[in-house]
C-alpha positions, 0 to 999 in steps of 0.5 A, a space after each residue: 159289563 165290559 169283557 175286556 176289563 174282565 179280562 185283564 182283571 182276572 186273566 192272572 187269577 184263573 190261569 192260576 187256578 187252571 195251571 194248579 189243576 192241570 200242571 200244564 201251561 197250555 191247558 191252563 191257557 185253553 181253560 182260561 180262553 174257554 172259560 171266557 168263552 162260557 162266560 160271554 155266552 152266559 153273560 145275561 145271568 149275572 146279576 151282581 158284577 161285583 162277584 163276576 171274579 168268583 163266578 168266573 173262578 168257578 167256570 174256570 175249576 169246572 171247565 179245568 175238571 172237564 178238560 183232565 177227565 177228557 185228557 184222562 180218557 185219551 191217555 194216549 202216547 204221543 210218538 214221533 212221526 220217525 218212530 212211527 214208520 220204523 215201527 211199520 217197517 220192523 213190522 212188515 220185516 217180522 211179517 215177511 220173516 215169519 212168512 218165509 219161515 213158515 214156508 221153510 217149515 212146511 217144506 222141511 216137514 214134507 222132506 221129513 216124510 220123504 226119509 226112511 223110516 229109520 232116518 224119520 223116526 230117529 231124527 223126529 225123536 231128536 227134533 220133536 221130542 229133544 231126546 239125546 242120542 243115548 236116549 234114543 239109542 236105549 229106546 230103539 235098542 241101538 248103539 249110540 254111534 248108529 244113532 248118530 250116523 243115522 242122524 248125520 245121514 238123515 240130516 244130509 238127505 233133508 239138506 239135499 231135498 231142500 236144495 233141490 227143492 229151492 
């Protein structure tokens, strides 16, 4: 059996079968090549050379199914190199920003602990619990303007503590 002749006679049909199953021209070409490689390895099993076309078609279909299953398992989305590099840069920047904001939060928390009791309590009610000045005033039996003044002074002291610490 002449494989060159088999190849020229059946290439188009095998390519059509492969392409109809994969809808990818490059995969279809690869499948046809694999089909002929498999056929070459098992050429001695052909008894009736007139049925070689049907035999090659079956090999092509099964090979196409194998390739489709293999491609589904991969299920990866190709990314351009510049996208990958920019993703790495973005991640590094985000990590650096998170670390810096974590240090800043620790510094502010430490400074809040150093505030006097009345300033610390009012500031924590405002920031941690999200209460409004009127709600804080009602809770602590204070005048709303007193609460506003203490919040202003507490923030001013915090700012000075953080600036000195930096």
